[in-house]
N, CA, C and O of each residue as an XYZ file, in Angstrom:
724
protein
N      -8.407     -6.449     -1.499
C      -8.682     -5.125     -1.402
C     -10.165     -4.985     -2.481
O     -10.599     -3.906     -2.883
N     -10.577     -5.912     -2.700
C     -12.329     -5.673     -3.582
C     -12.917     -4.953     -3.414
O     -13.288     -4.636     -2.284
N     -13.431     -4.084     -5.018
C     -14.541     -3.388     -4.584
C     -15.930     -3.078     -2.829
O     -17.069     -3.541     -2.756
N     -15.228     -2.210     -1.766
C     -16.605     -2.403     -0.589
C     -17.477     -1.810     -1.607
O     -17.897     -2.289     -2.660
N     -17.693     -0.442     -0.963
C     -19.278     -0.088     -1.368
C     -18.686      0.710     -2.857
O     -17.626      1.257     -3.162
N     -19.846      0.470     -3.484
C     -20.875      1.505     -4.702
C     -20.006      3.312     -4.579
O     -19.879      4.096     -3.639
N     -19.564      3.355     -6.068
C     -18.891      5.395     -5.352
C     -17.913      5.170     -4.739
O     -17.668      5.965     -3.831
N     -17.212      4.332     -4.899
C     -15.866      4.146     -3.838
C     -14.642      4.091     -4.771
O     -15.110      3.302     -5.592
N     -13.777      4.284     -5.092
C     -12.990      4.714     -5.690
C     -11.138      5.427     -4.405
O     -11.151      6.191     -3.440
N      -9.809      4.633     -5.135
C      -8.847      5.472     -4.958
C      -8.374      6.593     -5.534
O      -8.763      6.774     -6.688
N      -7.772      7.265     -5.150
C      -7.643      8.357     -5.370
C      -6.419      8.911     -4.053
O      -6.454      8.549     -2.877
N      -5.264      9.994     -4.763
C      -4.009     10.208     -4.714
C      -4.142     12.012     -4.491
O      -4.464     12.882     -5.300
N      -3.747     12.100     -3.053
C      -3.213     13.005     -3.087
C      -1.333     13.977     -2.879
O      -0.357     13.844     -2.141
N      -1.836     15.118     -4.319
C       0.730     14.900     -3.310
C       0.265     16.408     -2.002
O      -0.416     17.421     -1.840
N       1.190     15.563     -1.439
C       1.282     15.737     -0.355
C       2.903     17.151     -0.272
O       4.134     17.139     -0.286
N       1.705     18.192     -0.184
C       3.730     19.667      0.134
C       4.700     19.547      0.916
O       4.032     19.410      1.941
N       5.713     19.489      1.251
C       6.615     19.608      1.795
C       6.727     19.024      2.895
O       7.063     19.761      3.822
N       6.516     17.629      3.207
C       6.235     16.583      3.852
C       4.527     16.885      5.215
O       4.263     16.496      6.352
N       3.883     17.691      4.256
C       2.658     18.169      5.101
C       2.134     16.371      5.337
O       0.922     16.416      5.546
N       2.537     15.137      5.366
C       1.238     14.217      5.163
C       0.943     13.729      6.701
O       0.215     12.773      6.973
N       1.641     14.560      7.682
C       1.212     13.770      9.455
C      -0.346     13.694      9.794
O      -1.153     12.960     10.364
N      -0.275     14.925      9.081
C      -2.135     15.135      9.606
C      -2.750     14.768      8.733
O      -3.819     14.492      9.278
N      -2.919     14.422      7.097
C      -4.011     13.841      6.525
C      -4.129     12.357      7.080
O      -5.207     11.880      7.435
N      -2.474     11.416      7.140
C      -2.668     10.507      8.146
C      -4.318     10.247      9.032
O      -5.381      9.670      8.807
N      -3.593     11.217     10.300
C      -4.622     11.703     11.134
C      -5.783     11.245     10.751
O      -6.598     10.496     11.289
N      -5.761     11.621     10.064
C      -7.457     12.220      9.703
C      -8.023     11.264      9.209
O      -9.212     10.981      9.356
N      -6.741     10.335      8.203
C      -8.065      8.976      7.566
C      -7.800      8.038      8.612
O      -8.562      7.092      8.410
N      -7.192      7.847      9.503
C      -7.047      7.136     10.840
C      -8.342      7.268     11.413
O      -9.072      6.320     11.702
N      -8.668      8.765     11.605
C      -9.724      9.112     12.731
C     -10.872      8.969     12.131
O     -11.895      8.997     12.815
N     -10.949      8.761     10.534
C     -12.237      8.955     10.313
C     -12.455      7.462      9.035
O     -13.079      7.373      7.978
N     -11.682      6.592      9.736
C     -11.760      5.331      9.721
C     -11.841      4.783      7.770
O     -12.577      3.968      7.214
N     -10.759      5.650      7.238
C     -10.550      6.455      5.575
C      -9.760      5.095      5.069
O      -8.586      5.453      4.972
N      -9.807      4.412      4.889
C      -8.109      3.492      3.463
C      -7.958      4.207      3.172
O      -8.645      5.194      2.907
N      -6.681      3.894      3.094
C      -5.458      5.103      2.708
C      -4.254      4.204      2.731
O      -4.414      3.158      3.361
N      -2.833      4.437      2.053
C      -1.542      4.035      1.857
C      -1.123      4.974      2.028
O      -1.371      6.016      1.422
N      -0.200      4.757      3.128
C       0.963      5.927      3.048
C       1.650      5.476      4.247
O       1.628      5.879      5.410
N       2.433      4.281      3.504
C       4.153      3.376      4.208
C       5.302      4.675      5.010
O       5.608      5.767      4.531
N       5.878      3.894      6.746
C       6.794      4.676      6.189
C       7.737      3.204      6.825
O       7.410      2.141      7.353
N       9.283      3.973      6.351
C       9.610      2.793      7.215
C      10.918      3.830      8.077
O      11.319      4.987      7.951
N      11.338      2.369      9.189
C      12.346      3.218      9.717
C      13.966      3.577      9.145
O      14.847      2.770      8.848
N      13.997      4.751      9.117
C      15.464      5.127      8.971
C      16.639      4.958     10.102
O      15.909      4.645     11.042
N      17.947      4.952     10.645
C      18.838      5.075     11.118
C      19.682      6.554     10.803
O      20.099      6.949      9.714
N      19.759      7.079     11.858
C      20.189      8.147     11.601
C      22.073      8.027     12.496
O      22.214      7.522     13.610
N      22.819      8.396     11.972
C      24.112      7.941     12.861
C      24.415      8.970     12.914
O      24.849      9.426     11.856
N      24.363     10.106     14.370
C      24.751     12.221     14.456
C      25.998     11.624     15.665
O      26.171     11.053     16.742
N      26.877     12.519     14.061
C      28.170     12.184     14.753
C      28.751     11.572     15.298
O      29.620     11.856     16.123
N      28.181     10.047     14.747
C      28.759      9.115     15.222
C      29.007      8.684     16.291
O      30.083      8.088     16.241
N      28.527      8.664     17.363
C      28.088      8.690     18.848
C      26.543      8.346     19.369
O      26.228      8.197     20.550
N      25.335      8.221     17.819
C      24.057      8.249     18.851
C      23.627      7.951     17.268
O      23.744      8.447     16.148
N      22.753      6.211     18.294
C      21.830      6.440     17.045
C      20.651      6.342     16.929
O      20.205      5.309     17.429
N      19.646      7.249     16.285
C      18.584      7.495     16.316
C      17.924      7.226     14.979
O      18.338      7.274     13.821
N      16.620      6.891     15.592
C      15.529      5.817     14.675
C      14.302      6.952     14.689
O      13.783      7.315     15.744
N      13.852      7.535     13.195
C      12.641      8.018     12.336
C      11.942      6.958     11.669
O      12.416      6.078     10.950
N      10.963      7.124     11.946
C      10.151      7.063     11.108
C      10.049      8.530      9.213
O       9.797      9.734      9.245
N      10.344      7.703      8.041
C       9.966      8.993      7.049
C       9.111      7.625      6.191
O       9.047      6.407      6.357
N       8.536      8.611      5.221
C       7.241      8.282      4.977
C       7.843      7.442      3.501
O       8.901      7.915      3.085
N       7.234      6.189      2.642
C       8.437      5.594      1.648
C       8.078      6.197      0.204
O       8.909      5.954     -0.671
N       6.699      7.119     -0.243
C       6.734      8.307     -0.449
C       6.501      9.066      0.018
O       5.289      9.283      0.011
N       7.362     10.074      0.783
C       7.087     11.308      0.918
C       6.249     11.838     -0.217
O       7.308     12.237     -0.703
N       5.387     12.202     -1.059
C       4.604     13.390     -1.459
C       3.576     12.899     -1.752
O       2.850     13.757     -2.256
N       2.890     11.488     -1.681
C       1.824     10.609     -2.193
C       1.045     10.002     -1.277
O       1.515      9.645     -0.197
N       0.061      9.859     -1.528
C      -0.564      8.609     -0.494
C      -1.828      8.766     -0.753
O      -2.536      9.772     -0.804
N      -2.122      7.176     -0.979
C      -3.738      6.878     -1.986
C      -4.277      6.880     -1.057
O      -3.717      6.938      0.037
N      -5.894      6.798     -1.276
C      -6.600      6.536     -0.452
C      -8.501      6.657     -0.943
O      -8.983      7.503     -1.695
N      -9.370      5.341     -0.111
C     -10.204      4.910     -0.930
C     -11.491      5.978     -0.090
O     -11.815      6.178      1.081
N     -11.957      6.485     -1.465
C     -13.329      6.780     -0.273
C     -14.963      7.678     -2.045
O     -15.802      7.095     -2.732
N     -14.613      8.909     -1.971
C     -15.799      8.909     -3.219
C     -15.529     10.223     -3.686
O     -15.061     11.037     -2.890
N     -15.751     10.536     -4.827
C     -15.334     11.673     -5.199
C     -15.859     13.055     -4.654
O     -15.001     13.938     -4.665
N     -16.698     13.299     -4.333
C     -17.284     14.390     -3.613
C     -16.180     14.280     -2.741
O     -15.130     14.898     -2.919
N     -16.445     13.317     -1.571
C     -15.633     13.261     -0.130
C     -13.882     12.930      0.054
O     -13.373     12.857      1.173
N     -13.034     12.738     -1.311
C     -12.287     13.002     -2.242
C     -12.181     14.705     -1.903
O     -11.588     14.961     -0.855
N     -12.817     16.153     -2.872
C     -12.696     17.474     -3.076
C     -12.467     17.976     -1.630
O     -11.719     18.820     -1.135
N     -13.769     16.792     -0.955
C     -14.168     17.611      0.958
C     -13.068     17.631      1.272
O     -12.866     18.606      1.995
N     -11.940     16.873      1.063
C     -10.848     16.225      2.159
C      -9.784     17.416      1.505
O      -9.245     18.081      2.389
N      -9.366     17.819     -0.011
C      -8.584     18.798     -0.511
C      -9.285     19.280     -0.222
O     -10.004     18.284     -0.144
N     -10.509     20.779      0.378
C     -10.022     21.398      0.578
C      -9.837     21.645      2.339
O      -9.948     22.816      2.704
N      -9.589     20.694      3.313
C     -10.034     20.488      4.296
C      -8.377     21.132      4.625
O      -8.012     21.999      5.419
N      -7.449     20.119      3.440
C      -6.813     20.260      3.743
C      -5.360     21.289      2.517
O      -4.209     21.045      2.154
N      -6.423     22.492      2.290
C      -5.633     23.590      1.225
C      -3.938     24.138      1.850
O      -3.618     24.332      3.022
N      -3.073     24.283      0.587
C      -2.057     24.393      1.036
C      -0.492     23.034      1.548
O       0.719     23.201      1.689
N      -1.620     21.509      1.702
C      -1.081     20.964      2.898
C      -0.691     19.680      1.190
O       0.357     19.177      0.786
N      -2.376     19.605      0.586
C      -2.334     18.833     -0.563
C      -3.005     19.111     -1.469
O      -3.934     19.901     -1.305
N      -2.633     18.313     -3.224
C      -3.556     18.568     -3.785
C      -3.524     17.538     -4.851
O      -2.496     17.090     -5.359
N      -4.690     17.218     -5.131
C      -6.006     16.054     -6.059
C      -5.671     15.656     -7.455
O      -6.143     16.008     -8.536
N      -4.701     14.803     -7.122
C      -4.187     14.542     -8.940
C      -5.754     14.170     -9.505
O      -6.612     13.536     -8.891
N      -5.861     14.786    -10.921
C      -6.940     15.194    -11.183
C      -7.000     14.405    -13.074
O      -6.661     13.222    -13.033
N      -7.246     14.745    -14.081
C      -7.136     14.249    -14.831
C      -8.375     14.716    -16.365
O      -9.540     15.041    -16.138
N      -8.014     14.672    -17.263
C      -9.518     15.138    -17.747
C     -10.476     13.791    -18.308
O     -10.080     12.671    -18.630
N     -11.506     14.196    -18.298
C     -12.638     13.335    -18.257
C     -12.943     13.290    -19.915
O     -12.043     13.553    -20.713
N     -14.557     12.865    -20.431
C     -14.545     13.109    -21.831
C     -15.054     14.081    -22.477
O     -15.238     14.339    -23.667
N     -15.310     14.721    -21.220
C     -16.270     16.232    -21.996
C     -15.067     18.054    -21.999
O     -15.092     19.284    -21.984
N     -13.952     16.443    -22.042
C     -12.276     17.085    -20.898
C     -12.800     18.929    -20.211
O     -12.726     20.151    -20.340
N     -13.336     17.732    -19.441
C     -13.327     19.187    -17.928
C     -12.342     17.500    -16.604
O     -12.421     16.281    -16.447
N     -11.538     18.759    -16.038
C     -10.784     17.735    -15.018
C     -11.724     17.405    -13.502
O     -12.404     18.243    -12.911
N     -11.561     16.185    -13.164
C     -11.734     15.910    -12.017
C     -11.256     15.136    -11.475
O     -10.165     14.902    -11.995
N     -11.552     14.181    -10.166
C     -10.150     13.815     -9.733
C      -9.921     12.520     -9.727
O     -10.730     12.051     -8.926
N      -9.186     11.561    -10.228
C      -7.869     10.381    -11.398
C      -8.834      9.765    -10.564
O      -8.969     10.051     -9.374
N      -9.593      8.814    -11.250
C      -9.299      6.956    -10.026
C      -8.980      6.571    -10.639
O      -9.163      6.511    -11.854
N      -8.010      5.932     -9.555
C      -6.787      4.408     -9.950
C      -7.743      3.552     -9.584
O      -8.406      3.475     -8.549
N      -7.723      2.595    -11.062
C      -7.520      1.720    -10.643
C      -7.152      0.132     -9.417
O      -6.154     -0.557     -9.204
N      -8.244      0.143     -9.011
C      -8.046     -1.315     -8.128
C      -6.547     -2.802     -8.209
O      -6.048     -3.420     -7.269
N      -6.285     -2.894     -9.538
C      -4.935     -3.775     -9.816
C      -4.183     -2.527    -10.054
O      -3.211     -3.073    -10.575
N      -4.022     -1.855    -10.065
C      -2.829     -0.378    -10.020
C      -2.678     -0.631     -8.494
O      -1.961     -1.466     -7.942
N      -3.282      0.027     -8.095
C      -2.920     -0.490     -6.791
C      -2.621     -1.436     -5.478
O      -2.029     -1.448     -4.398
N      -3.362     -2.133     -6.249
C      -2.991     -3.313     -5.231
C      -0.905     -4.308     -5.782
O      -0.076     -4.948     -5.135
N      -1.011     -3.847     -7.210
C       0.645     -4.235     -7.665
C       1.140     -3.210     -6.957
O       1.979     -3.569     -6.131
N       0.897     -1.958     -6.992
C       1.527     -1.156     -6.359
C       1.464     -0.817     -4.796
O       1.626      0.371     -4.517
N       1.253     -1.703     -3.754
C       1.609     -1.691     -2.078
C       2.122     -3.236     -2.526
O       2.194     -3.863     -1.469
N       2.482     -4.055     -3.571
C       3.037     -5.403     -3.490
C       4.362     -4.956     -2.810
O       4.873     -5.339     -1.758
N       4.849     -3.842     -3.910
C       5.735     -3.722     -4.263
C       6.430     -3.043     -3.151
O       7.425     -3.576     -2.660
N       5.857     -1.570     -2.580
C       6.101     -0.213     -1.958
C       6.059     -1.328     -0.445
O       7.201     -1.270      0.011
N       5.326     -2.133      0.317
C       5.797     -2.481      1.016
C       6.168     -4.104      1.189
O       5.948     -4.924      2.080
N       6.693     -4.145      0.180
C       7.272     -5.425      0.703
C       9.045     -5.614      1.197
O       9.683     -6.651      1.020
N       9.515     -4.529      1.744
C      10.651     -4.296      2.568
C      11.354     -4.688      1.019
O      10.613     -5.664      0.901
N      11.896     -4.714      0.173
C      12.774     -4.781     -0.563
C      13.360     -3.237     -0.656
O      12.773     -2.160     -0.760
N      14.877     -3.609     -0.569
C      15.841     -2.120     -0.435
C      16.036     -1.816     -1.504
O      15.981     -2.827     -2.203
N      16.197     -1.153     -1.941
C      17.159     -0.983     -3.506
C      15.362     -0.117     -4.740
O      14.995     -0.200     -5.913
N      14.864      0.573     -3.482
C      13.814      0.910     -4.543
C      13.792      2.523     -4.872
O      14.511      3.223     -4.160
N      13.149      3.049     -5.724
C      13.432      4.216     -6.840
C      12.394      4.754     -6.881
O      11.628      3.995     -7.473
N      11.734      5.932     -6.501
C      10.337      5.977     -6.343
C      10.128      7.170     -8.060
O      11.079      7.649     -8.677
N       9.073      7.298     -8.316
C       9.234      8.466     -9.578
C       8.356      9.659     -9.002
O       7.468      9.261     -8.248
N       8.414     11.160     -9.210
C       6.757     12.273     -8.845
C       6.811     11.340     -9.405
O       7.493     10.378     -9.050
N       6.324     11.372    -10.109
C       5.023     11.297    -11.725
C       5.371     10.141    -12.600
O       6.463      9.575    -12.576
N       4.236      9.788    -13.477
C       4.724      8.052    -14.592
C       5.798      9.022    -15.616
O       5.892     10.221    -15.878
N       6.395      7.994    -15.941
C       7.259      8.130    -17.040
C       6.594      7.189    -18.528
O       6.702      5.970    -18.397
N       6.332      7.384    -19.069
C       6.095      6.258    -20.348
C       6.949      5.834    -20.962
O       6.796      4.614    -21.004
N       7.933      6.175    -21.570
C       9.273      6.421    -22.061
C       9.664      4.463    -21.525
O       9.870      3.572    -22.349
N       9.664      4.254    -19.834
C      10.145      3.053    -18.876
C       9.000      2.115    -19.785
O       9.633      1.152    -20.217
N       7.611      2.034    -20.220
C       6.959      1.201    -20.258
C       6.928      0.238    -21.548
O       6.147     -0.662    -21.856
N       8.157      0.801    -22.238
C       8.647     -0.227    -23.412
C       9.098     -1.501    -23.100
O      10.011     -1.794    -22.329
N       8.317     -2.314    -23.822
C       9.092     -3.755    -23.999
C       7.398     -4.657    -23.094
O       6.248     -4.279    -22.872
N       8.180     -5.933    -22.842
C       7.947     -6.806    -22.279
C       7.128     -6.525    -20.749
O       7.299     -5.761    -19.799
N       6.029     -7.743    -21.157
C       5.558     -7.004    -18.679
C       6.155     -8.485    -18.820
O       6.635     -9.224    -19.679
N       5.758     -8.469    -17.138
C       6.267     -9.190    -16.118
C       5.839     -9.609    -15.257
O       5.128     -8.911    -14.535
N       6.139    -11.179    -14.915
C       5.144    -11.295    -13.050
C       6.624    -12.407    -12.267
O       7.352    -13.374    -12.492
N       6.265    -11.259    -11.179
C       7.210    -12.176    -10.607
C       6.506    -13.048     -9.855
O       5.558    -12.758     -9.125
N       6.816    -13.760     -9.975
C       6.451    -15.713     -9.655
C       7.384    -16.163     -7.581
O       7.135    -17.119     -6.847
N       8.199    -15.196     -7.392
C       8.582    -16.173     -6.295
C       9.659    -14.756     -5.182
O      10.191    -14.035     -6.026
N       9.930    -14.411     -4.190
C       9.952    -14.058     -3.750
C       9.443    -13.334     -2.860
O       8.539    -13.983     -2.333
N       9.594    -11.752     -2.145
C       9.339    -10.886     -1.065
C       8.351    -10.255     -2.304
O       7.133    -10.101     -2.212
N       9.205     -9.928     -3.495
C       7.590     -9.391     -5.010
C       6.419    -10.131     -5.337
O       5.349     -9.672     -5.739
N       6.822    -11.718     -5.057
C       5.124    -11.355     -5.856
C       4.124    -11.438     -5.863
O       3.269    -11.491     -4.979
N       4.112    -11.461     -6.974
C       2.225    -11.194     -7.190
C       2.630     -9.354     -7.832
O       1.715     -8.666     -8.284
N       3.866     -8.898     -7.767
C       4.018     -8.092     -8.711
C       4.236     -7.711    -10.187
O       5.341     -7.890    -10.699
N       3.252     -7.212    -10.855
C       3.589     -6.951    -12.301
C       3.790     -6.198    -13.068
O       2.705     -5.649    -13.260
N       4.741     -5.631    -13.883
C       5.869     -3.842    -14.202
C       6.438     -4.347    -15.297
O       6.479     -5.564    -15.118
N       6.890     -4.085    -16.313
C       7.666     -3.823    -17.144
C       9.486     -3.778    -17.066
O      10.051     -2.684    -17.065
N      10.229     -4.993    -17.008
C      11.345     -5.333    -16.649
C      12.481     -3.939    -18.169
O      12.667     -3.980    -19.385
N      12.846     -3.070    -17.142
C      13.768     -1.556    -17.590
C      14.647     -0.731    -17.657
O      14.150      0.385    -17.506
N      16.132     -0.673    -17.866
C      17.062     -0.670    -17.874
C      17.334      0.470    -17.162
O      16.628      1.359    -17.637
N      18.035      0.910    -16.217
C      18.481      1.899    -15.617
C      19.454      2.218    -14.894
O      19.500      1.804    -13.736
N      20.629      3.171    -15.510
C      22.343      2.603    -14.491
C      23.015      1.126    -14.990
O      23.412      0.560    -13.972
N      23.294      0.272    -16.233
C      23.339     -0.341    -16.165
C      22.447     -1.872    -15.319
O      22.862     -2.965    -15.703
N      21.927     -1.877    -14.832
C      20.547     -2.657    -14.138
C      19.336     -2.639    -14.557
O      18.822     -1.698    -15.161
N      18.841     -3.602    -14.287
C      18.114     -4.081    -14.909
C      16.878     -4.003    -13.822
O      17.186     -4.305    -12.669
N      16.079     -3.784    -13.969
C      14.512     -2.425    -12.481
C      13.361     -3.773    -13.226
O      13.269     -4.192    -14.380
N      12.721     -4.091    -12.122
C      11.108     -3.925    -12.104
C      10.244     -3.109    -12.488
O       9.430     -3.905    -12.022
N       9.555     -2.217    -12.922
C       9.523     -0.610    -13.151
C       7.589     -0.765    -13.041
O       6.835     -1.306    -13.850
N       7.394     -0.357    -12.278
C       5.480     -0.175    -11.731
C       5.077      0.750    -11.689
O       5.670      1.569    -10.986
N       4.341      1.003    -12.117
C       3.678      2.522    -12.285
C       2.213      2.490    -12.101
O       1.405      1.750    -12.661
N       2.002      3.428    -11.214
C      -0.146      4.093    -11.858
C       0.373      4.284    -12.622
O       1.549      4.219    -12.980
N      -0.565      4.575    -12.993
C      -0.525      5.475    -15.054
C      -1.193      6.470    -14.950
O      -2.398      6.533    -14.703
N       0.076      7.926    -15.261
C      -0.524      8.944    -15.512
C       0.076     10.222    -14.677
O       0.336     11.381    -14.997
N       0.249      8.926    -12.562
C       0.188      8.934    -11.570
C       1.934      9.521    -10.820
O       2.317     10.663    -10.568
N       2.516      8.421    -10.681
C       4.202      7.879    -10.166
C       4.365      6.182    -11.134
O       3.781      5.471    -11.952
N       5.745      6.287    -10.198
C       6.284      5.373    -11.016
C       7.541      4.637     -9.725
O       8.377      5.315     -9.128
N       7.367      3.331     -9.588
C       8.872      3.660     -8.381
C       9.449      1.669     -9.076
O       8.676      0.792     -9.462
N      10.855      1.602     -8.993
C      11.517      0.559     -9.886
C      12.756      0.203     -8.927
O      13.789      0.656     -8.434
N      11.673     -1.270     -9.034
C      12.998     -2.324     -7.725
C      14.387     -2.552     -7.884
O      14.837     -2.198     -8.973
N      15.331     -3.147     -6.927
C      16.359     -3.616     -7.089
C      15.861     -4.247     -8.295
O      14.778     -4.263     -8.881
N      18.054     -5.234     -8.641
C      17.404     -6.478     -9.237
C      16.980     -7.766     -8.970
O      17.413     -8.642     -8.221
N      15.835     -7.693     -9.904
C      15.003     -9.157     -9.819
C      15.445    -10.451    -10.223
O      15.461    -10.590    -11.446
N      15.991    -11.939     -9.219
C      15.976    -12.932    -10.720
C      15.585    -13.605    -11.952
O      14.488    -14.164    -11.972
N      15.945    -13.616    -12.448
C      15.635    -13.761    -13.935
C      14.661    -15.270    -13.180
O      13.475    -15.545    -13.361
N      15.233    -15.681    -12.709
C      14.091    -17.099    -12.553
C      12.052    -17.090    -11.712
O      10.967    -17.645    -11.886
N      12.600    -16.223    -10.972
C      11.316    -15.423     -9.857
C      10.672    -13.987    -11.130
O      10.348    -12.898    -10.655
N      10.585    -14.240    -12.665
C       9.840    -13.231    -13.649
C       9.449    -14.259    -14.811
O      10.274    -14.991    -15.357
N       8.191    -14.224    -15.096
C       7.622    -15.136    -16.174
C       6.855    -14.266    -17.338
O       5.768    -13.732    -17.563
N       7.977    -14.452    -17.849
C       6.910    -13.132    -19.404
C       5.447    -13.069    -18.917
O       5.139    -13.969    -18.135
N       4.360    -12.054    -19.273
C       2.701    -12.159    -19.480
C       2.660    -12.006    -20.953
O       3.512    -11.284    -21.471
N       1.581    -12.727    -21.853
C       2.151    -13.134    -23.325
C       0.935    -11.220    -22.944
O       0.688    -10.451    -23.873
């Protein structure tokens, strides 16, 4: 995921009420790189019929790479469907929040790994980042980095996009973890 063009950065939209399909279709039609993966969920209706339904892995979040101007333009186009995440700059003015290439890369490894038991948090929770940082050196999550946290009596790997969102994995064997100094 190397930087392709100058001025192009990763940004994120909060998607309202499951309105991600038209935004995804717009990105596809315009050749905009995005992350809005789906998984196939199996629903057993009255135990008689199996239905396959595609469900977004992160239903309220879509990450995309473009320029700041284009990100604002897309937000206006999809008014009342999405909200561009914004943060304060050095002059204390709100502007679209850029997401680092490394954070997107690690987040994508975890989200698209196919690992069962992922829990998503719409908001970044800084209380989870206390402790030692680890890199996963084996298994489906190889290459991911994050913090090992204890949630509901289980040790999980906490991976976040700072100020935006986070995901925790299920159990990871200790042999697959390497402490980062």
